[in-house]
Structure formats: C-alpha cells, structure tokens
N, C-alpha and C positions, 0 to 999 in steps of 0.2 A: 210219818213224814216221807215225802217222795224221794226217789233215788238221788236226785240232785237238789239239795235244799237251798243252795246259793248259786247265783250267777257266776261268781268267781270263786271256784273251789280251791285255788292256790292261796288266796288271801283271806276270805271271809271266815273260814273255820278257825283261823288263828288270830282273830282280832283281840287285842289286849295282851298278847303274849310277848315274851322277851324277844322272840324272833322278829316280830313286827316293830317293836321299839327300836331294835338295832337298825331296821330298814328306815324308820323315821329319822333317826339321828344321821344316817348316811345321806339321806335326801335333804335333810335340813342344812347340813354343812355345805352341800352343793348349792342350795338356794341362797344361803348367806354369801357364798362366793360370788354368785351372780348379782346379788344386791350391791356388793362392794364394787363390782365392775360397772353396772348399768344404772344404779339408783343412788345418786349423790345424797339425796335427802336422808335415806335410811342409813347410808354409810356414816354420815355426820352424827346421826342420833346414836348409832351403836358406839361410835368412838367416844362420844360424850359420856357413855355409860361404861367405858373401859374396855370395850371390845375393839381392839386395834386391828385384828385380822380374823378371817373365818376360822382359823385353827383354835381361836380362843373359846369357841363353842365346843365344849368337850362332853356335854350331856344335855338332855332335854330340859333339865332344871336350869342350866345356864341360860337357855333361851328365854325363860320367864323373867330373867333379870337383864337381858341384853339390850332392851329398849322398851320404852313405855308403850302401852296399847295405842293404836292409831284410832282416834275418835272423830266424830263429826266436827267437833271444834277444831281439831288439828287439820282436818280436810279443808274447812272454810278458811282457816288462817293461811294455809299453803297456797290455795287457789288465789287468794288475794295477793299474796307475795309474788305469785306468777302473773300478776296483772290480769287475772281472770282468763288466762290462756290455758285451756284444758290440756292442750298437748304439751305445754311446758310442764304442767303439773305431772302428767303421765311420764314424761322424760325424767322427772326427778324421782319417781317412785317405783317404776316397773323394773323387774329383773331381766327384761328382754328389750331389744330395740323396738322402737315404735313401728318399724316396717313389718314386724311379725304380726301385727294386729289385723285380723280378717273380719271381725264382727264387733259392733259396738252396741251395748245395751246400757241401761241406766236404772237407778232407783226411781220411784214415783215422784220424789220431790215434794211429798205431801207436807212435810214439816220444814221445808226450806228448799234450797237449790238441789237438783238431782245430782247423785254421785255416779260417775261412769263405771260401767262393767265392761272393760275391753277383753275380748277373747282372741287368743291365737288359735291356730288349727289344733295345737296340742291341748289347749284348754277345752275345746269342743269335743275332741276325741278321747283324750286320756284322763281328763278331769271330770267335766260335766257329763259327758256321754257315759263314762264308766260308772259314775254315781247313779245316773238315771237307770242304767241297765240293772244294777244291783237292786235299786229300790223297787223297780217294777217287778222283777222276779220274785222278790219277797212278798209282794202283794198278790201274786198269783197271775200276773199278766204273762201270756204265753204266745208263741207264734200262732198266727191266725186271728188274734184279737184285733178289734178295731177301736182305736182310742180317739175320743172326741176331745180335742185340745181347746179348752175354753178359758185359759188364762189370757190376759191382755197381750196381744202380739206386738203392739207399738212400743218398742224400746225396752220392755221388761225382760229381766234375765230369765224369768219363767215362761217367756213367750216364744220368740224365734229360736234362741239357742238350743232348747231341747229338740226342736225339729231338725236343726242342722247337725245335731250330735247323736242321732238315733243309731244305736248299735244293737237294737233288739231285732235280730233277724226274723222276718216274717210278720212283724208288727206293722199294721197300717195306722198311720196318724192322719186324723181329719182335722186340719187347723181352722176351726171356725173363728176362734178368738172372741174375747169378751166384748170387743168393740162392735161385733155384729149384732149385739142385743139378744135378749132372752128369746124372742120369737124365732130368730134365725138359728140360734143354737139348738132349740128344741126341734125345729123342722128339719135341720140338717142331721141331727142325731137320729131321728126317725127315718129319714130318707136313705141314709147310708148304713142304717142298722148298727150304730156304734154300741159296743157293749162295755166299754171302759170310759169313764168321764174324769177329766182332769180340770180342776177349777178351784176357786176359793170356796170355803164352806158357806159363806153368806150367799154366794151365787147359787150354790146347790139348793139352799133353802128357798131362795126366791123362785127358782124354777118349780119347786113343789107347789107354790102358790099359783103360778101362772099356767102350769100345764093343762088343767081342765079347760081354761078359757082359750088357749092357743091350739091345743091338740084335740080338745073334746074328750080327753081321757086323762086319768091320773098319771103321774110321772112314772109309775111302775110299768106302764104299758110300753115304755121304751126298751125294756129288757136290759138295762144297765146292770152288770153284775159286780163291778168294782168301781169305787170312787177314790181317786187320789187327790186329796185336798190340802192346801197350804196357803201361805201368804198372810195368814191372820189366825188368831185363836178361833176355835170352834170345833175342829175335828177331834180335839182332845177333851171336850166338855161332854160329860155323860149324857145330859139331857139333849144336847144338840145331836150327838151321835145316834141316840135312840130314834129321834125324829127323822133324821135323814135315812138311816138304814131301814126303818119301818116303811117309810114312804116309797123308797126306790126298790125295796126288796133286794138290797145289795149290801156288800161289805164296804165300810168306809175306812180309809187309811189316812193317817196324818203324815205329812212330809214337809221338810224344809227347815228354816231357821238354822241353817248349817247343812250338814250332809247326813240327814237321818230319815228314818221312816218307821212308822209304828208296825206292830206285829198283829197276828190274828188271834191273840188271846181274848177271851170273852170280855174281860175287864181291861180298859185302857191302861197300858203299862208305860206310856211315854213313847218317845221315838228312839229306836236303836241307832246309835252312831255307827255307820257302816263303812267308814273311810279312813281308818288309821293311817293307811299307806298314802292317802291323797292329801291329807291336811292334819295339822296338829290342833287339838281342841284344848282350850284352857278356860278356867273360871278365874275372874278377878273380883275383888271387892268393888261394888259400884261407886263408892265414894272415894276410896283411896287408890284404886287400881292395883293394889297389892295382890300378888298371886295367891290363889286359894287351893287347898288340897282337894282332889276329886275323891270325895267320900260319900257314902249313902246319905242323902238328904241335904247335901251342900247346895246353897243357893248363891248365885253370883252372876255377874255379867259375862256372857260368853265371848271368847276371843279366838280368832282363827288365823292360822298361817298355812297357806297352800304349799304343797311339796312337789307338785307336778304342774305342767303347763307353764304359765308365766304372765300372760296378759292380765288375767283376773287379779293376780298379784295381791292376795290377802296377806299382809305382813303385820302380824299381831293386830289384826283389824277387829274392832268391835262393831257389830251391826245394831247394837243398842238393845238387845234382848236379854231379859233376866231368865236364867234357866235354873231348874232344880235337877240334880243328877242322882241316879241310882246305879251303883257300881256292882251290886250283887247280881248273880245270875237271874235272868228273867224266867218266870214259870213257863213261858212258851218254848224255852229250850234254844232259842236263836242267840247268836253271838252279838257282841257289841254292847257297851254300857248304854244306859238310857237317860234321856233328858226330856224335861217338860218345860214349856214356855209358861212362865207365870206372870209375865208383864214386859213392858218396855220402859227403858230409862226415860224416854221422852214423855211417856204417858203416866208416870208415877205421880200420884196425888197424896198430899199430906192433909188429913182431916183431924184436927185436934191432936196432932202428933202421931196419928195412926197412918201408916203407909198403905195405900189402896191402889190396886191396878184395875183398869177397865176390864181386863180379861176375867178377873175374879168376880166383878159385878155381873158380867155376862153370864157366868156360870149360875149365879143365884137367880137372875131374871129368867133364864131358860128353864129353870126347874119349875116355873109356874105356867108353862105352856100346857094346855090351851087356854088357860084363863087370861094369858097375855099372848101376843103373837111372837114374842121373843125380841122384837125390835125396841131399842131404847137409845137415848142419847144423854150424855153428861153435859149439863149446862154450866159454863163457867163465866165469870165476869172478867177474869184475867187468865193469862196462860198458866199452865201447871208449873210447879207442883203445889203451890200454896192454895188452899181452899178456905174461904171464909164460911164457916158452918151456917146453915146446913148445906150439905152437898145436894144440888138439885138434879133430879132425874126426870126426863120426859119418857114415859113408857106407853107403848101401845096396848090398849086392852084387846082381848081376844074377840073374834067375831061373834061368839055366842055369849059374851060377858055383858050382862045388863048394867046400865048406868047405876042402877040402885045398889048393885053389889060391889061397886068400886071402893067405898069406905072400908069394907071388910077385907077386900083384896089388898088395899094399901097397908092395912095393919099387918097382914100376913107377910107381905114383902118386907116391910120395915123391920119386923121381928126377925126374919131370916137374915137380913143384912146385918142387923145388930149382933145376932148370935154368931154368924160366920166371919164377918169382916169388921166388927166392932165399931160401926158407925150407924147413925140413923139418918136417912135422907129425907128430903122434901120431894114428894112425887107430884108431877104434873101429868095429867092423862091426855093421850092422843087417841084419835079414832083409829080403827083398824086400817092399815095400809096408808096412813097419813104420813108417816116418816119415810123420806125418800130412800129407796134401795139403791145399792151400788153394785155394778158388775165387776168392780175392782175391789180393792181393800176397803173394808168398812172403817170409817173414822168415828169412834164412839164419842169423842170430845168435840163440843161446839163452844168456841169462845166468843162471847158477845163482842160485836164490832163496836169500836169507839166512834162516836160521831165525828165526821170530818169538819 
C-alpha cells in the first residue's frame, strides 16, 4: 500500500470508530437545529414524533425514531400541497435559506416527476467535492490524470456538480457528457488522451460495441486505465465487470447509490461507505420503514441524512435503493463498511410470491455473454410489482449465436433463473443490437401502453 492510502488522512483511517460517531452526533444535532429554524415541514414531523427541540436528539439511535423516512410518496404529496411550487417545497424542507443555493440539479424523473438536488457552495465543496476527492483517490486517480466525464451533464447530480466541486489538485476533467453521444465521447477521449472514464456501466459496454466502427480500433486503443461507473447496476456484476475490464484493459470501480466506492480487491466486495463524517447511513425495512441493525448480510432500504452543506438536504431521505451491507473488515484492508445494491423499491417484482429485482436478472443474463449480448428487457402488462406469470423477457442473442441454437440457449437461461432466482420466464428473442441502447440509465422494465 502506498504511503498515503486515503485522500483524507484525518478522517478515513477512523471510519466506524467511536471518535467518528461522536463527530456524527455533534454534526447531527447542529443539523437538527438548522431544520428547526429553516425547515417547517421537518420541524412539524419531528414534533409529531415527540422531538420538541434539537436537544432531544441525544444519540444516533434517537435519530432513527425522530421522524419517518422521506420517500418519493412524501415528496409528491408535499409538492402538491405547495401547489407544485418547487421553491415553496424547498423553503419547507431545506436547513438553509433559499438564497444560499448556487446550483440546481435533479433526478431523471424516469419513474415520475424529477426531484430537485439543490447545492450550496458548501455542498459543492465540503460535501460532494470531498466525497469525490476521497472516491477518486481510492480508485487510483492521481494528479496528472485526464478524466473523461461522460455522465449526462443536463441537470443530473452526477453531471455538472462534480465539475464544479473538483478538489483533486492536478486532475484534468474533460466534460464531454452523455448528451454528446457515443461517437463524440470516443473521439474526444482519443483526441485529448483521457486515461480515466466516468460514466454509467451500460454506456461503457455500449462503447465497447461501437469503438471498432467509430475509431477503427478496439476500445482498448484509448488507453483508459480506470473506469468509475455508477448510476445503475452493472459495475458490481461479475460478468459485466469481466467484460468491461477485459475490453478496456482497465480497472473498473463501482461508485454511488450514496457515498461509496468499490475497492481494488480481485473479487467485488461491494462499495465502501467512505463518508461517516458527511452523512448518516441507515437501513430500514422496505415495507414498514422500521430501523434495521447494520449487521453482516442485512438487507433493507437505504436512508441518508447529510451532516454538512445544506442545500442538498438529505433528511432521512430514501433514494429507493435496496442495499445489502457487510460490516466485517474487507479483505482489501481499506476502511468503511460495505454495501451492495440488490435492487430498487420501484422495480421490485413479485412472481408467484417470489420477490425479484431486475438487477438480479441482469446478473444471470450477463453470465451468458457472448451467447447473448447482455441486453434484455422485462415486458409487463401493468406497472410493478405484481406480475401475472410467466414473467416475459426480451433477450438479444449474441452475434455469433445461430437461430438454430436458441432453443438450447433458452433452456439454459431458464434453468439458471430457476436455480438462482426461483422463477421460470418466457423468453422472446431479439436480434443483435435490436434493443435500443441508452447513454443514460438503462430502464430494464417496459410496461405495455394501454390503448388510448
């Protein structure tokens, strides 16, 4: 291990310690005080739960009972109560005055209206910038590197904010953006000789397919040494990791769904949570929202509360991701407990009583590459979670896979899904590259449109 294993040597070596827990509690009580002053909505919710003043929060465990998690349903209800005035909504929920906001981002709105991500200068510097600095250092990004930024720039939190919050001295950022399209990303990466790539894993895979056509050479010719991928499952799926790392000749790291980043252990260990001092991480039962203990193997809905900044204002916020945590030390030797994304609340499917997540199906389908391309869609007649069996999958066959071999391939995939996920699908075959690729997040579920 190099002389400086972490970007922040004052904090990161001590993650999970009593010293850091004391810092969390101190910052939490300051945050609760700011919510009482500036955020009437959360002040009312805390008072309804018996928290009459900030001093009533005497421990981190008290916080888990201080107010219910803030969900998408809560967001929609409050926005409607505010007559769809987003600034009234922010005035009700932020622990800082609206005048402190210097940058506005948002979620994609793929499953409904977008949710705002407002940033103060402190959010960009002390929260987002500090997290990115730590994550990049752990992946091996160093001064002199050239990072091709290929996340969507238009309104996404992973777009412009990381560019505004760059604390990595000597790091060059090349903001191409997913909106530029695959051809522009590839050409700019080659022209400016980028050696670090930041994008979604599905975009990284798509560029493998397109590089020979656009560059006249395989993707490895770019000389990318590090990929930092996030925004969707993929970087944590062994088969996807092998394909990307082999094609690029680079190391792939998983980042996001909170404040985490994977390590360089040969086997994927999940993402290390690297920000105890910046935010509180909790798990709750997805059905009841009751707090869950963080123990090895615990699975629940992740909930976050920011402790620094103010505009981003995660206040027991759930992003809808289901995590599995590991609290025991990682074999890589790095600090921070680990979490894996196993699905999303919005995408949960129930097939004959069995709960299935698209990310798990993705892992099984990817294990059949190159007999398949890895692209698939889940075809539903109505929105999830209920599925009338059989669950229908549209799967792309591989380029070298003959039509005559599809019955055998279908039997193999169905057997694997039955063994690993306890359901048997109906498979519809698509031709290679027939399924539309996305430069943003891939949506695995397609719901049949009702006739108008």
